[in-house]
Phi, psi and omega in degrees: 000136179238166183235163174238129178247129174239132181223150178219130184216140170271133181235136182282062180196161181291161173305321182297316180296318179293314177301312183295325179293321180294327188254001180269126177304319179295316182290326178305322178302326181281312183271326188259338180070030183211162173281133180241129173248119185219143167236103187292071175206160177307126182085353183281164184288146165225092186242131182250117180259111180262028178065230184292353179268357171115177181243135178245113178277140178210166183224136178285127184255336177204140179212129174218084182297137003253031187247340184219132168214119176243129178216154175277164180216125181087030178301140177233110181062234178272349183278122176290146178273211179292165180247124174257121183243119179245125174236134181234134180223140173301138176201128174047045183078002181222215180228137169266112179264125175242128185236134174227125179239103181267146178079025181290131185271340187244135183298324181289357182299330180297315179296321178295320175297315177307313181300308185289323178294324175296321178289327174298316179300319177297314185290319180296329178277004177095005181268178180232111185285345182095172186295135184289320187295331177292324180287334180268356181083011179279149179273166178292331176293320179297319185277322180111134184296334179298316177297313180301317178297316178297317178301315182298319181296321179294315182298319178297319178301323185280339185285000000 
C-alpha cells in the first residue's frame, strides 16, 4: 500500500531562496539532516545519503528554477521510486511551497515532511535550525559520526 502526501507552507523568503535551500548540499545538511548529491538538470541525480540509515537514490524529472522541481525518491535500479513534486509561488512577500509526494511506502512520512519543511523554512529564511538528529531523538551512533562532523564543519564555516 502506498500513500500520497500533500503539504503547503508559507515561507518568509523568496522563491529563489527556497529553491536554492532545497537544492543546496550545504543547506540540505541543515534542513534535511543528510548529505545531498544533486545535478540541477533534467535527468540529474537527487541522492540523499543519511549515513548509517542508508542512501535514497532519486532522479530529477522536471526542473524550472525557481518555481518547479520534481524528483523521484527511492529509485531501485531502473525502477523509479516515489515522486516528490515541489511547486513554489510568490505570495504575500514570501513563498508558498506546495509539496505532493506520491507513492510513499511508509505511514510516518507525513510527520517527517512536516518536520523537514519547517526546517527548510528556517534555512531558506537565513536561520540555523540546529542538528536534525537531536530533534528527531536519533542518537549520534544511529546517524553516524561522519554526519555529525560534517554538520559541525558547515556550522563553523558559517560562523
